[in-house]
N, C-alpha and C positions, 0 to 999 in steps of 0.2 A: 504494500500500500504506500501511497505517496505521503509526504509529510503533512499535507493539509488534512487528509483523512485521519491520520493518527492524531493530529491535534484536535480534530472534531470529536473523535471517539473517546479521547481521554480528558478533554477540557483543559488541555495544557497548550500553551502558545507554541507556535512554530519556533520562536526564538528560544524558548526553554528547551525544546527538543534538540535544537542545534547545540545548545550549551551542554546538554547531557551527552551528546555525541563527542564534543570536544573534551569533556571530562572522562571519557572512556566508560560511561555508564550505559550507553546505548549504541548499537551498531546498525548500519544499513548498508545494503549493497547499492551499487550505482548502476543506473541504466546506461545504455550506450550514449544517451543524450546528457548524462551527468546528473540526472535527478536521483534523489534518495528513494530507495525501495525497501520498505520495512517489512519484515515477516509478521504474520498474524500474532506471534508471541510477543511482539513489541508492545501491544496493548497492556498485557499483564506486567511487563517489565516497567513501563512508565507508571502504572498504578503503584507498583512496589516502590519505585524511586520516590514518588510523591509521598507515600506513607512514611518512608524513612526520613525525608526532609521534614515532614510535619512533626516527627518525633524529635527533631532537633539535631539530627546527624548532618555533618557536612559532606560535600562531594567526595573528599578523599576517603573518609570512613565508609561511605556507601560503596565506593568502588572496591574497597577491600572485602566488604561483606557480600555483595551481590553474587559472586561466583559460588558462594556456599549456600545460597537460598534458591528454592524453586520459585518461579514467578507466579505460578497459578495459585498457590496457597501460602507462600511465604515460609513453608517448612524447610528443613535442612535438605540439601541435595546430597547426592552420592559422594561429593567431594567435601562435604562439611567436616570440620575438624573440631576437636575439643576447644581449640582457640576461638571458634565461632561462639561457643557457649560462654566462654570467658568474656569476649568482647561484648556480646549482647547483654550479659549480666551487668557489666560495667555501665553500659549505656542506660539500662533500666534503672540502675542505682542513681545515676546522674539525674534522670527524669524524676525519680522519687524525691530527690533533694529539691528540685525545682518546684514540684507540687507542694512540698512542705513549706517552702518559702512563700508561695502564693497563698496558701491557707493562712499563714501568719499575717500576711499583708491584708487579706480579706477580713480576718478577725480584728485587726487594728482599725480598719475602716468601719466595721460594724460598731465598735466601741465609740468611735468619734461620732458616728451617725446617731447612735443611741443617746450619747451625752448632749449632742446638739438639739435633739428632739425634746429633751427634758427641760431645756432652758426656756 
């Protein structure tokens, strides 16, 4: 499929798809005319990339993790290693710390709102 169709099917801009390719996160064949031609599996790959970005991972980390993950369900691939588990656990722990920080911030705001409402 061409880049425009992949962008439409994943709701990701063509610019982002080109960036993913530059970062080694996504690959495409080239037609004789030089157009990108993505396989059907690229849809799942782009969805997985978006999920990992949303989790706060950067492109370098995503590039390291993608070969160890199946695109269709995000589970481990045949080449997954114990390192993948360690890396993902570290990322989850980082996210847990961020969540805890956000909860503390929300609690502080709740206290200020409550105090302001009582005056």
